N, C-alpha and C positions, 0 to 999 in steps of 0.2 A: 504494500500500500504506500502511496506517495508520502503521507505524513510520517510513516515509520522510517522510510529511507531518509527523509528530510531531518528528522530528529537524530538519527544515527550519524549523519554527516555533520550536523551542528556540533554534536559531542566530539566527534573525531577531529574537528577543526578547532576545538576548544573555544567555542562561541556560545552565546546565549541566543534565544529567540529574539530578544530585544536588539542585540548587537547586529544580528543578521538583518533584521528589519531596517535598522539604520543604514547598513551597508548597501541595501538594494532599494532604499528610499520608498519603503512602504510603511503604513501605520503599524505600530507595534502589536496591536491585537489581531492583525490580519492573519498571522500564522496560527494563532489559537482558533480563529474562525475556520480556517481550512480543516483543522483537526475536528472541530465540533460538527461541521457541516459535510465533511467528506468531499469538499470542493477542491478545486485546483487554482493555481495562480494563472494570470493571463500569460500568453506566450512570451511577451517581452520581459515580464517579471521572472518567469521560469529561466530564461536565458541569463539574467542577472544573478539569480540564485545559483545556477549551475557554475557560473564563473567564480562567484564568491566562495563556493564550496569545493572548487577544483574537481568538478565532475561534468557530466553531460546532462542535457535535458532528457535524453532518452533514458538514462539510468534513473533519474528522478521519477519519471512517469512510469516506466515499465520494469525497472530493476535490471535491465540488460544493458551491456555496453555495446557501443557501435564497433564494428570490426572494419578495418581498413579495406577498401576496394571490395566491399561486399554489398551488392545491390539489395539483398534481403534486409540488411541492417539499415540501409538508407531508407527503404520503404517503412521499416519500423519507426524510424525517427520521424518521417513525414506523418505517420499516423499518430505518434505521440504529440506532435505539435498541433495537429488538427484537433485532438482531444482537448487541448488546452484552450483552443479558440472558442 
C-alpha cells in the first residue's frame, strides 16, 4: 500500500511526516489525510516525494522498481502515474 511504503521510506531517510511535507511544499496534515482516506498525492507531488525520498514514483505507487530498457516497466510506470491523476 502506498502509505506503508511512504512511511517506511520516511523512516529510512530519517525524516518526519512534517519535514517531508515541508520539503515537497504540501500542508503538513496532507500525509495523514492520505493514510486516513487511502488516497494518493497528485502526480506532481508524487514526483517531488519520490525525489525527496530517493526512490521512484513507480515504487511509491506499486512497490516495484523500474528496470532499465524494459518496456513492461515503462508501461507500469505510465499506469502508476495515471492512477495518481
